[in-house]
C-alpha positions in Angstrom: 64.9 -7.1 -27.5 67.5 -6.7 -30.3 67.4 -3.6 -32.4 66.9 -4.3 -36.1 70.0 -3.8 -38.3 69.7 -0.6 -40.2 71.0 0.2 -43.7 74.2 2.2 -43.5 74.5 4.5 -46.5 78.3 4.6 -46.1 78.7 0.8 -46.2 78.9 -1.7 -49.1 76.4 -4.5 -49.6 75.8 -7.5 -51.9 72.2 -7.5 -53.2 70.8 -11.0 -53.4 67.6 -12.7 -54.6 67.1 -16.3 -53.5 70.7 -16.3 -52.3 72.2 -15.2 -55.7 74.1 -12.0 -55.8 73.1 -9.9 -58.8 74.0 -6.3 -57.7 76.1 -4.4 -55.2 75.6 -1.1 -53.3 78.6 1.0 -52.4 78.1 4.3 -50.4 74.4 4.4 -51.5 75.1 3.8 -55.2 73.5 0.7 -56.9 75.7 -1.2 -59.3 74.7 -4.0 -61.7 76.3 -5.8 -64.6 78.6 -8.8 -65.0 81.3 -7.1 -62.9 79.0 -5.0 -60.8 80.5 -1.9 -62.5 77.4 -0.3 -64.1 75.9 2.4 -61.8 72.2 2.3 -62.5 70.8 3.8 -59.3 71.0 5.1 -55.8 69.4 4.9 -52.4 68.0 8.1 -51.1 65.7 8.7 -48.1 65.0 5.0 -47.8 64.1 4.4 -51.4 65.9 2.7 -54.2 65.9 4.7 -57.5 66.9 3.0 -60.7 67.6 5.5 -63.6 65.8 8.1 -61.6 62.6 6.1 -61.0 61.7 4.9 -57.4 61.5 1.1 -57.6 62.1 -0.1 -54.0 61.8 0.6 -50.3 64.7 -0.1 -48.0 63.8 -1.5 -44.6 66.7 -2.7 -42.4 68.7 -5.0 -44.7 65.9 -5.7 -47.2 64.8 -3.9 -50.3 61.2 -4.5 -51.3 60.4 -3.9 -54.9 57.3 -1.6 -55.2 55.6 -3.2 -58.2 55.4 -6.7 -56.9 56.6 -6.8 -53.3 59.6 -9.0 -54.1 62.2 -8.9 -51.3 66.0 -8.6 -51.9 68.5 -9.2 -49.2 71.4 -6.9 -48.4 74.6 -8.6 -47.2 77.3 -6.4 -45.8 80.6 -6.6 -47.7 83.4 -6.6 -45.0 
C-alpha cells in the first residue's frame, strides 16, 4: 500500500480551492494577496494559523478549515 504524501514544512505549495489558486505556502509561511506576497499565517504542529488564530488542520496535502470542514488542496511548487 502506498504511503500518503505528507506535508513538508520546508517545501512550497499552491493552496487551491475548487482548482483555483488563492494562496501559497513557502517554508511553512502562508501568503495571500494578489501577488501572494502578504504573509498572513503559518503552519505549526499540523495546524494552520492565520493572524495567530488556528483556522485549519493539515493532513497530508489537504488543509481542512475548522469552522466548516472545507478542504483546500496543497499542490507542490517545483
